[in-house]
N, C-alpha and C positions, 0 to 999 in steps of 0.2 A: 595422474595414476590417481587412483580413490585412495584413501586411508581406511581402511575397513578394521577398528579394533578389535571389535569379536573373533577376530582373525588370531590374533597377538600367540605365539607359541604354539598354536596347530602345527602340527606335523604333515605335509601337503607332499604328494608322491603324485607324478605326473611322465605317463608316458609318451614316445614322441616328444617328448618334451624340446628336442632340438628344431622342432618345422614350429611354420610363422604364426598360426594360431597358439599352440601347446607352447610355446618361450614366450605369449602373452598374456595366457594363464600362469604359465612359472614367476614372471613377473609382478602382475597384478598380484599373486598371493604373497609374494616374498614385500613387498610392499607394503601389504597390510601387516606384517612382521609375524607372516607366517615362516616355519624354517621347512625347506623346499627341498626336495629329491629329483632332478632333473634328470631320469630315464630317456636315453634315446639309443638306437645302433650302434649311430657313430657316435662315439664317444665325443669324437673334438665338437662335433656340432651343442652337444650336452652342455660342455666344459664351457665355449662360446657366451653359451646364454647366462653361464652360473658367473662367469667372468662380468659381466653386466650386474646382477646382482647384486654383486659385492660390490662394485662400485660407486651403488648409493645406497650402499650399509647395508642390503639383506643378505638374509643368513640364506646358503643354497650349497647343494652340494653333486656332482655330475656324477651318473653312476650308468657302463655301456653294457648290455644286455640285449636280449633277446625276445621278443613276448612269445615266438612260439614255441619256444626252448621250458619246461617247467623248472630247470635245473637252474637255466641262468636266472628267472623271476626269483626261486626261494632264494638264491644266492643275493640279488640284489636287494631283498626282500630283508637279507640278515646283516648287507649294510646298512643299512637304513635303522633297526632297531639299535645297532651299536652304536650309531652317531648321535638319530635324533628320539631314540624311541618305537613304540606304535606308532603305525600310521593313522590319523584323523581323516584326512582325504586323501580319497583315492581319483584321480582321473583317466581314465581309460581314451588316451589320445592317440595314440597310434593305430594306424593305417594308412589306406591307399591305393591305389588302382594302379592295374598294370595292361600294355597293349593288346596281351595274348586274349585277354577278357573283352576286347572293345570291336564292336563291329565301325564299319569305314565311311556309313550311311545311313541316316535319321531310319531308312524305310527300304523294304525289300523290293524292287524292282524284278521285272521278267527277264531283261537282259541281263540282267546281273547272275542268271544263273545260264540262259541261253548261250550268252557272250564270254563268261567267263573273263570278264575287261580285269587287264592285270595292276594289280594298286588296290582292290577292291575286297573286305571282306565280310563276309558275310555272314548271317549268324550262323549259315552251315559251317562257316570258316572257325569257327571260335576255339580254342585250344581249350581243352580241358583240364591242363594241368596249369593255366593261366588262370581261369578259375578258381581251380580250386585253391590257388594263390593268395589270390585276392580275398574267397570269402574265410581264407584261414587269418589271417593277416587281422582282418576287421573283428571279425566275429571270435576264432581261436583264442588270435589275440586278448580279446577282451578276458574269454573266460580262464585261461589259464594267467594270468594276474591277476584278478582276482583270489582266484583260488589261493594265489601266493601272498597276498597282502592282507586280503579278510578274517584268513584264521585269526588274526593276533585280532583286529576288530571288532569282533564280536565279543558283546556285552558290556564294549568302552561307551561313555556316552559321549554323544554329539557324534558319533562318526556318519560319514556316508561317502557314498559312491557317484561319478559323474559318468558316463557313458558321452563319447561323440559320436552323434546319429548324421544325418543329414537331412536336409530337404527334401533330396530324391526316394528318403525312407519312406514319406507320405505319396508320392509318385514317381513312379521309375521313370528316368532320364532315357532318351534317345541316346543310341551306339554304347549305355555302359550299362549293359544287363547284369553283369559281377559286381561291381560297386554298390548298383542299386539294390539288388540281391541282398549281400552283406549285411547294407545299414538298414535294411528291415529287419534281418535278423538281430542287428543289435537292437536297436527300438523292442521287441517284442521279447529280446533276452532282458531288456530293462527293468519291462513290467515285469517278468517271470523273477528278477532276484528279488523288487521289489515285495512282492508276498513272502517269498521265501525268508528273509534277514527279517521281516517288519517284528518277530517278535524279539527278536536279539541287539535291535538298537540302530541298524543300520540303516538306513533313508537312501534308494536308488533311484537317480532320476537320469535323463538324457538333454544334454543339449544339440540342438541340430542347425548346424548352421546353415545360409544358402549360399547362395555366391560372394566369396572373399576371394579377391585376387592373391594368390599366392606361391610358390614358386611353381610347388607344382602343377597349377595349371594354368601358368603363363601363357605356355605356346596355343592353348584351347582360347585362348580370351582373348590374343594380340596377336597381330602379325608383326615381322622383324622390323617396319618403322613406328613400331606404336601405337600404329593406329587398330581401333576394334575390329576383329573378326567378325565377322555375317552369325556367330553361334554365338556371339556376345551381344549382338546390337537384336539378337533374336528374345535374349537375356532380361537386357533392360527394358527393350518390349513389354515382358511380362511381368516386373519389378516396379509396382506400383512406386515406391521410393526414386525410382530412378535413377540407382547407382549402386557397383557393389559394395557388401560391406568389408569395412577392415578391422584388426582384431582389438580396437578400443570398442568398437561395438557389442564387446561377446563382454567385457568386465561389468557390468550392472547383473547381469544374470547367473554367470557365476559366483558371484558374491552373494548373491541371493541365495544362490542351492547351497552354498555351504554354508549360515551360516544359520543354526536352528531358530536361533531367538526369531528368524527371515520367515523359515521356511521349513521349521519344526512339525508341519503335518502337512508336509507334500513330500508324496514317494509314486514314482510309479509312470512321472508323465515326462513325455519327451516336448519339450518347446524350442519350434522353431524360432530363428532370426537369419530372417530371409529377406528384410524389406516388402514383406505381402506378396511375393514369388505365390506362395501355396493357396494363399488366397483368392490369386487370382483368376476368373475362368479365359480370358484372353478376349472377352466381349465386354 
């Protein structure tokens, strides 16, 4: 891990902190001396991350909460303030997809309508409630969490918010319209907040990871025998660096955006960390 002493003593709050990527953020910041609040809907997952942090001498606490409930997030904010003080670094990492907002195939074929093959979910079969859940989790979860924590950050020196967008906010991926649209909303919201909070000293940026191998997408990327799926081969064929990302690939950009000495004039940007996927046209 990288030790970044400029962040020592900072109070960092991370939603979705029990997940693969956000747990990496939590450990990176704790290793640099930040006091880290690991927030997750699954408190046991958050606690497991905290146990890892404490094992190497870091300072962290686990808080179970729901980013879609304002009262839950305000209670989480109260706990953080009582234990560590006002948040300096807020990372809005909670998010995800739902099968109800996903199509079976990349493109619609006429036979999907005329024959109505069993097991094929088309655009016309998408469930509005499933899409609403995905949008709410990614966008409203970011909004509600920011409302709860940023209020006290106003006017405090060197505070920042980092939203977790996605590479598919630049170009929507096939099959996952709800998730792509939701992450595009997160990117747009990042730019809005960067302008809105500029006069009160809060910088707002976003990290847009490309394809990382996580628990959420394991079945998408790998077959049961561990071999790559057809979709994985297509992804890697369009990734100039030729591999999936690992959590450590995000450490440098995380620490850069958190440290005002390095990024004090950076706000309103969405930075892709995707192995060149978004730069490659396919030819």
